[in-house]
C-alpha positions as CSV (number, residue, x, y, z in Angstrom):
1,M,-13.8,76.5,6.7
2,F,-17.5,75.9,7.3
3,R,-19.1,78.3,9.7
4,Q,-22.5,77.7,11.2
5,P,-24.9,80.6,10.9
6,A,-25.2,82.5,14.1
7,N,-29.0,82.6,13.8
8,G,-29.8,79.0,13.1
9,P,-31.1,76.6,12.2
10,F,-31.9,75.3,15.7
11,L,-33.2,72.3,17.5
12,L,-36.0,73.3,19.9
13,V,-35.7,71.5,23.2
14,V,-38.8,71.8,25.4
15,F,-39.3,70.3,28.9
16,A,-42.8,70.4,30.3
17,G,-43.1,72.4,33.4
18,C,-39.5,73.7,33.3
19,G,-40.3,77.2,32.3
20,P,-39.0,79.0,29.2
21,Y,-36.8,77.1,26.7
22,H,-33.7,78.1,24.8
23,P,-32.9,77.1,21.2
24,V,-29.9,74.8,20.9
25,P,-27.8,75.2,17.7
26,M,-27.7,72.0,15.6
27,V,-24.3,70.4,15.2
28,P,-24.1,69.5,11.5
29,L,-21.8,66.5,12.3
30,D,-24.8,64.9,14.0
31,N,-26.6,64.9,10.6
32,I,-23.8,63.1,8.7
33,R,-24.6,59.4,7.9
34,I,-21.9,57.0,7.1
35,V,-23.3,54.3,4.8
36,L,-21.3,51.1,4.3
37,V,-22.6,49.1,1.3
38,N,-22.2,45.3,1.3
39,P,-19.4,45.3,3.9
40,V,-17.5,42.0,3.9
41,Y,-15.4,42.1,7.1
42,G,-16.7,42.9,10.5
43,G,-13.3,44.2,11.6
44,N,-13.4,46.9,9.0
45,V,-16.9,48.0,10.1
46,G,-15.8,48.1,13.8
47,S,-12.7,50.2,12.8
48,A,-15.0,52.5,10.9
49,C,-17.1,52.9,14.1
50,R,-13.9,53.9,16.0
51,A,-13.0,56.4,13.3
52,M,-16.5,57.9,13.4
53,M,-16.4,58.3,17.2
54,N,-12.9,59.9,17.0
55,M,-14.3,62.5,14.6
56,G,-17.7,63.3,16.2
57,L,-19.9,61.2,13.8
58,S,-22.6,58.9,15.2
59,Q,-24.9,57.7,12.4
60,L,-23.9,54.4,10.9
61,A,-26.0,52.5,8.2
62,L,-25.1,49.1,6.8
63,V,-26.6,48.0,3.5
64,N,-27.0,44.3,3.0
65,P,-23.8,43.0,4.8
66,R,-22.3,39.9,3.2
67,P,-23.2,36.4,4.5
68,G,-20.8,35.5,7.2
69,F,-20.4,39.1,8.4
70,D,-18.7,38.8,11.8
71,L,-20.5,41.1,14.2
72,Q,-18.2,40.0,17.1
73,A,-15.1,41.0,15.1
74,A,-16.8,44.4,14.5
75,A,-17.5,44.8,18.2
76,T,-13.8,44.0,19.0
77,M,-12.4,46.5,16.6
78,A,-14.9,49.2,17.5
79,C,-13.3,49.2,21.0
80,H,-14.9,52.1,22.9
81,A,-17.1,53.0,20.0
82,G,-19.4,50.1,20.5
83,D,-22.4,52.3,21.0
84,I,-22.2,53.4,17.3
85,L,-22.2,49.8,16.2
86,A,-25.1,49.0,18.5
87,R,-27.2,51.9,17.2
88,R,-26.5,51.0,13.6
89,R,-29.4,50.8,11.1
90,E,-29.4,48.1,8.5
91,F,-31.1,48.4,5.1
92,A,-31.9,46.0,2.3
93,T,-30.9,48.6,-0.3
94,A,-28.8,51.7,-0.6
95,A,-31.8,53.7,-1.8
96,D,-33.6,52.9,1.4
97,A,-30.5,54.0,3.4
98,V,-30.4,57.4,1.8
99,A,-34.1,58.0,1.2
100,D,-34.4,60.8,3.7
101,C,-31.1,62.5,2.8
102,G,-30.5,65.7,0.9
103,L,-27.0,65.3,-0.5
104,V,-25.6,61.9,-1.1
105,A,-21.8,61.7,-1.6
106,G,-20.2,58.5,-3.0
107,T,-16.6,57.6,-2.6
108,S,-14.8,56.2,-5.6
109,N,-11.2,56.1,-6.8
110,R,-12.0,54.9,-10.4
111,G,-11.8,57.1,-13.4
112,G,-14.6,57.8,-15.9
113,L,-16.3,60.7,-17.6
114,Y,-19.2,60.7,-15.1
115,R,-16.7,60.9,-12.2
116,D,-14.8,63.9,-13.6
117,H,-16.4,66.3,-11.1
118,A,-15.1,64.3,-8.2
119,K,-13.5,66.3,-5.5
120,T,-11.4,65.5,-2.4
121,P,-13.0,65.1,1.0
122,R,-11.4,68.5,2.0
123,E,-13.0,70.2,-1.0
124,W,-16.5,68.8,-0.4
125,A,-16.5,69.0,3.5
126,P,-17.9,72.6,3.7
127,R,-20.6,71.9,1.2
128,L,-21.7,68.7,3.0
129,L,-21.7,70.4,6.4
130,E,-23.8,73.3,5.1
131,A,-26.3,70.8,3.7
132,A,-26.3,68.9,7.0
133,L,-27.8,71.9,8.7
134,G,-31.1,71.3,6.9
135,A,-31.3,67.6,6.2
136,P,-29.4,64.3,6.7
137,V,-26.3,63.9,4.5
138,A,-25.1,60.5,3.5
139,I,-21.6,59.4,2.5
140,L,-21.5,56.0,0.7
141,F,-18.6,53.6,0.9
142,G,-18.5,50.5,-1.3
143,S,-17.5,47.0,-0.3
144,E,-13.9,46.0,0.3
145,D,-13.6,44.0,-2.9
146,N,-15.8,45.8,-5.4
147,G,-16.3,49.4,-4.2
148,L,-19.5,51.2,-5.4
149,S,-21.1,49.9,-8.6
150,L,-22.7,52.3,-11.1
151,D,-26.1,51.6,-9.6
152,Y,-25.0,52.9,-6.3
153,L,-23.1,55.8,-7.8
154,A,-26.3,56.8,-9.6
155,L,-27.8,57.7,-6.2
156,C,-25.0,60.2,-5.5
157,T,-25.1,63.9,-6.0
158,Q,-21.4,64.3,-5.3
159,F,-18.4,62.1,-5.9
160,I,-15.5,62.0,-3.5
161,R,-12.0,60.9,-4.5
162,I,-9.4,60.5,-1.8
163,P,-5.9,61.4,-3.2
164,S,-3.5,58.4,-3.1
165,S,-0.3,57.2,-4.7
166,D,-0.4,55.7,-8.2
167,A,1.6,52.8,-6.7
168,Y,-1.5,51.6,-4.8
169,K,-4.6,53.7,-5.0
170,S,-7.0,51.5,-3.1
171,L,-7.6,52.4,0.5
172,N,-8.9,50.1,3.3
173,L,-12.6,50.7,4.0
174,A,-12.0,52.0,7.6
175,M,-9.1,54.2,6.4
176,S,-11.4,55.8,3.8
177,V,-14.0,56.5,6.5
178,M,-11.4,58.1,8.7
179,V,-10.1,60.4,6.0
180,C,-13.6,61.7,5.2
181,A,-14.6,61.9,8.8
182,Y,-11.4,63.8,9.7
183,E,-11.9,66.4,6.9
184,L,-15.5,67.0,8.1
185,F,-14.4,67.3,11.7
186,V,-11.7,69.8,10.9
187,A,-14.0,71.8,8.6
188,S,-16.7,72.0,11.2
189,G,-14.5,74.0,13.5
190,T,-15.4,71.8,16.4
191,F,-11.8,71.3,17.4
192,E,-10.0,74.2,19.2
193,P,-6.3,73.6,19.6
194,P,-4.9,74.5,23.0
195,Q,-3.6,78.1,23.3
196,E,-0.2,79.1,24.8
197,R,-0.9,80.2,28.3
198,S,2.3,82.1,28.8
199,A,2.6,85.5,27.2
200,E,5.3,86.3,24.7
201,C,8.3,87.8,26.5
202,P,9.0,91.5,26.3
203,S,12.2,92.8,24.6
204,S,13.7,93.8,28.0
205,M,13.3,90.2,29.3
206,R,14.8,88.8,26.2
207,E,17.8,91.1,26.2
208,A,18.4,90.2,29.9
209,M,18.5,86.5,28.9
210,F,20.9,87.1,26.1
211,A,23.2,89.1,28.4
212,K,23.1,86.3,31.0
213,W,24.0,83.7,28.4
214,R,26.8,85.9,27.0
215,Q,28.4,86.0,30.4
216,A,27.8,82.3,31.0
217,L,29.4,81.3,27.7
218,L,32.4,83.4,28.4
219,D,32.6,81.9,31.9
220,I,32.8,78.3,30.5
221,G,35.2,79.3,27.7
222,F,32.8,78.6,24.9
223,M,33.8,81.9,23.4
224,T,36.3,84.7,24.0
225,P,35.6,88.4,24.3
226,D,37.0,88.9,20.8
227,T,34.4,86.4,19.3
228,A,31.5,87.1,21.7
229,D,29.6,89.6,19.5
230,H,29.8,87.3,16.5
231,M,28.8,84.2,18.4
232,M,25.9,85.9,20.1
233,L,24.4,87.0,16.8
234,G,24.3,83.3,15.9
235,I,22.7,82.4,19.2
236,R,20.1,85.2,18.8
237,R,19.2,83.8,15.4
238,I,18.7,80.3,16.7
239,L,16.5,81.5,19.6
240,S,14.5,83.9,17.4
241,R,13.2,81.3,15.0
242,G,10.0,81.0,17.0
243,P,8.2,83.0,19.6
244,L,9.7,83.0,23.1
245,T,7.3,83.1,26.0
246,E,8.0,84.4,29.4
247,K,8.2,80.8,30.7
248,D,10.6,79.9,28.0
249,V,12.9,82.8,28.9
250,Q,12.7,82.0,32.6
251,I,13.9,78.4,31.8
252,L,16.7,79.7,29.7
253,L,17.7,82.2,32.4
254,G,17.8,79.4,34.9
255,M,20.0,77.3,32.6
256,A,22.4,80.2,32.2
257,A,22.6,80.8,35.9
258,Q,23.3,77.1,36.6
259,T,25.9,77.1,33.9
260,Q,27.7,80.0,35.6
261,W,27.4,78.2,39.0
262,A,28.9,75.1,37.5
263,A,31.7,77.1,35.9
264,G,32.7,78.4,39.3
265,H,32.4,75.2,41.4
266,I,33.4,72.3,39.1
267,P,37.2,71.7,39.3
268,Q,39.0,72.5,36.1
269,K,41.0,69.8,34.4
270,S,44.7,70.3,34.7
């Protein structure tokens, strides 16, 4: 996983008359530029905007969209990512779109000797993020019908190949953007999954729960005293396949208590 150096680089934010300033670490995702070359369908561009916003990217460049490109369809499919579409930059050539970039990665699913060093988005993500700390980094995506031609690939310092089934290797444009953006987002360490708030239960609490369930299962006739030890080993195995938190055990204790109550209050069938 990519890790941003603790000591920089930084963006310096200065406000006149506001006293001392503090350096703000640069977020490398802000320096990733998605470049769509000769896009045909506005809906795909809008969907790509949505994918970008989902994954923390904001720079969109369009190179020579095809005649009849439907901007309204793009806005519709962008949904709440309309700001990315509105801030897009358009260029006459791909060379212009990446002129200020350090690394330029091109996506292609075709074979060929010059593409033999292609890597997956997951493999390239740390390298691209590292480079984005110092300069803009571009990822080129070709048109829906032709992909990236050799002239466009010649601009690229890295080739990206998204793994896909031999039955149908070609991915939709917006899907390709999402896969690459997702791998960059994950590698950036931006996302922190929620942590379990309840502590793992101590052994004494777990044993009290098993004792409660042993008696409850005896009370409802699920097992007999002769088979209880064997059955409880199976139940222990089932409930020990993952960590049990204190809240988990409290719920299971409550279930066992209610089972015992029901066993004593519900009339038995004759």
